[in-house]
N, CA and C atoms as a LAMMPS dump frame, in Angstrom:
ITEM: TIMESTEP
0
ITEM: NUMBER OF ATOMS
168
ITEM: BOX BOUNDS ff ff ff
-5.0000000000000000e+02 5.0000000000000000e+02
-5.0000000000000000e+02 5.0000000000000000e+02
-5.0000000000000000e+02 5.0000000000000000e+02
ITEM: ATOMS id mol type element x y z
1 1 1 N 0.816 -1.19 0
2 1 2 C 0 0 0
3 1 3 C 0.861 1.256 0
4 2 1 N 2.012 1.225 0.68
5 2 2 C 2.894 2.39 0.718
6 2 3 C 3.464 2.686 -0.66
7 3 1 N 3.662 1.65 -1.47
8 3 2 C 4.177 1.841 -2.817
9 3 3 C 3.18 2.629 -3.668
10 4 1 N 1.902 2.372 -3.514
11 4 2 C 0.882 3.115 -4.245
12 4 3 C 0.856 4.579 -3.822
13 5 1 N 1.079 4.853 -2.546
14 5 2 C 1.098 6.23 -2.068
15 5 3 C 2.269 6.994 -2.676
16 6 1 N 3.399 6.343 -2.82
17 6 2 C 4.562 6.984 -3.434
18 6 3 C 4.326 7.293 -4.898
19 7 1 N 3.665 6.373 -5.601
20 7 2 C 3.352 6.585 -7.008
21 7 3 C 2.36 7.738 -7.145
22 8 1 N 1.381 7.791 -6.265
23 8 2 C 0.398 8.873 -6.299
24 8 3 C 1.036 10.218 -6.016
25 9 1 N 1.994 10.244 -5.105
26 9 2 C 2.681 11.494 -4.776
27 9 3 C 3.532 11.96 -5.947
28 10 1 N 4.181 11.029 -6.628
29 10 2 C 4.991 11.401 -7.798
30 10 3 C 4.107 11.959 -8.904
31 11 1 N 2.968 11.322 -9.111
32 11 2 C 2.051 11.792 -10.139
33 11 3 C 1.533 13.183 -9.79
34 12 1 N 1.228 13.383 -8.51
35 12 2 C 0.738 14.686 -8.082
36 12 3 C 1.813 15.755 -8.272
37 13 1 N 3.064 15.437 -7.97
38 13 2 C 4.144 16.397 -8.151
39 13 3 C 4.369 16.721 -9.628
40 14 1 N 4.108 15.766 -10.507
41 14 2 C 4.242 16.02 -11.945
42 14 3 C 3.101 16.888 -12.466
43 15 1 N 1.903 16.682 -11.941
44 15 2 C 0.733 17.416 -12.424
45 15 3 C 0.573 18.782 -11.78
46 16 1 N 1.169 19.029 -10.633
47 16 2 C 0.996 20.278 -9.902
48 16 3 C 1.444 21.512 -10.686
49 17 1 N 2.618 21.512 -11.337
50 17 2 C 3.011 22.704 -12.099
51 17 3 C 2.047 23.015 -13.249
52 18 1 N 1.538 21.993 -13.897
53 18 2 C 0.586 22.201 -14.983
54 18 3 C -0.687 22.834 -14.455
55 19 1 N -1.185 22.334 -13.351
56 19 2 C -2.397 22.883 -12.73
57 19 3 C -2.166 24.332 -12.326
58 20 1 N -1.02 24.613 -11.73
59 20 2 C -0.704 25.964 -11.279
60 20 3 C -0.608 26.929 -12.465
61 21 1 N 0.031 26.527 -13.539
62 21 2 C 0.157 27.388 -14.71
63 21 3 C -1.191 27.641 -15.377
64 22 1 N -2.071 26.651 -15.391
65 22 2 C -3.415 26.865 -15.939
66 22 3 C -4.178 27.898 -15.112
67 23 1 N -4.07 27.816 -13.793
68 23 2 C -4.743 28.784 -12.922
69 23 3 C -4.137 30.175 -13.093
70 24 1 N -2.815 30.251 -13.218
71 24 2 C -2.151 31.55 -13.412
72 24 3 C -2.557 32.167 -14.749
73 25 1 N -2.698 31.348 -15.777
74 25 2 C -3.115 31.84 -17.089
75 25 3 C -4.524 32.422 -17.011
76 26 1 N -5.424 31.741 -16.309
77 26 2 C -6.791 32.222 -16.164
78 26 3 C -6.827 33.538 -15.383
79 27 1 N -6.075 33.611 -14.311
80 27 2 C -6.035 34.843 -13.51
81 27 3 C -5.472 36 -14.311
82 28 1 N -4.443 35.748 -15.086
83 28 2 C -3.848 36.787 -15.927
84 28 3 C -4.826 37.221 -17.008
85 29 1 N -5.51 36.265 -17.603
86 29 2 C -6.448 36.559 -18.681
87 29 3 C -7.569 37.476 -18.211
88 30 1 N -8.162 37.17 -17.07
89 30 2 C -9.297 37.942 -16.587
90 30 3 C -8.907 39.121 -15.702
91 31 1 N -7.673 39.201 -15.264
92 31 2 C -7.283 40.261 -14.354
93 31 3 C -6.438 41.362 -14.954
94 32 1 N -5.99 41.217 -16.204
95 32 2 C -5.067 42.187 -16.782
96 32 3 C -5.72 43.55 -17.006
97 33 1 N -6.856 43.596 -17.678
98 33 2 C -7.517 44.87 -17.975
99 33 3 C -7.978 45.566 -16.69
100 34 1 N -8.627 44.858 -15.74
101 34 2 C -8.97 45.546 -14.49
102 34 3 C -7.736 46.088 -13.748
103 35 1 N -6.619 45.389 -13.826
104 35 2 C -5.397 45.872 -13.197
105 35 3 C -4.925 47.167 -13.848
106 36 1 N -4.966 47.238 -15.173
107 36 2 C -4.555 48.438 -15.883
108 36 3 C -5.481 49.606 -15.528
109 37 1 N -6.774 49.359 -15.447
110 37 2 C -7.719 50.42 -15.072
111 37 3 C -7.453 50.883 -13.651
112 38 1 N -7.198 49.956 -12.743
113 38 2 C -6.91 50.316 -11.354
114 38 3 C -5.642 51.156 -11.246
115 39 1 N -4.608 50.77 -11.965
116 39 2 C -3.368 51.547 -11.951
117 39 3 C -3.608 52.931 -12.538
118 40 1 N -4.383 52.992 -13.62
119 40 2 C -4.68 54.281 -14.245
120 40 3 C -5.467 55.201 -13.344
121 41 1 N -6.353 54.653 -12.529
122 41 2 C -7.162 55.484 -11.635
123 41 3 C -6.369 55.977 -10.434
124 42 1 N -5.248 55.357 -10.126
125 42 2 C -4.457 55.76 -8.971
126 42 3 C -3.271 56.639 -9.339
127 43 1 N -3.212 57.136 -10.572
128 43 2 C -2.123 58.005 -10.983
129 43 3 C -2.546 59.461 -10.857
130 44 1 N -1.586 60.351 -10.891
131 44 2 C -1.869 61.791 -10.874
132 44 3 C -1.695 62.326 -12.272
133 45 1 N -2.523 63.194 -12.785
134 45 2 C -3.798 63.658 -12.237
135 45 3 C -4.834 62.541 -12.326
136 46 1 N -5.772 62.547 -11.414
137 46 2 C -6.761 61.477 -11.341
138 46 3 C -7.778 61.611 -12.481
139 47 1 N -7.742 60.672 -13.437
140 47 2 C -8.727 60.721 -14.528
141 47 3 C -10.056 60.127 -14.078
142 48 1 N -11.107 60.482 -14.807
143 48 2 C -12.404 59.865 -14.543
144 48 3 C -12.466 58.545 -15.292
145 49 1 N -13.378 57.676 -14.884
146 49 2 C -13.473 56.341 -15.49
147 49 3 C -13.789 56.439 -16.98
148 50 1 N -14.587 57.437 -17.38
149 50 2 C -14.904 57.593 -18.799
150 50 3 C -13.673 57.952 -19.617
151 51 1 N -12.747 58.707 -19.039
152 51 2 C -11.502 59.04 -19.738
153 51 3 C -10.608 57.808 -19.887
154 52 1 N -10.656 56.924 -18.923
155 52 2 C -9.834 55.713 -19.011
156 52 3 C -10.366 54.732 -20.046
157 53 1 N -11.69 54.671 -20.184
158 53 2 C -12.298 53.679 -21.049
159 53 3 C -12.477 54.157 -22.491
160 54 1 N -12.36 55.465 -22.721
161 54 2 C -12.545 55.973 -24.087
162 54 3 C -11.295 55.684 -24.917
163 55 1 N -11.487 55.393 -26.206
164 55 2 C -10.341 55.065 -27.052
165 55 3 C -9.51 56.265 -27.459
166 56 1 N -9.985 57.476 -27.242
167 56 2 C -9.252 58.683 -27.668
168 56 3 C -8.408 59.21 -26.544
């Protein structure tokens, strides 16, 4: 039974980086634009939200 636990732990260690990178990709994908807006709103001079979202 201990041999199976070791195999399971090795498999988990192999799959963990892949799982972590998938989660990081999702967080980056959905968090990039809100992060840019947040940084833009905290700069001087303080722009209004409409100025940040307009393409001009």
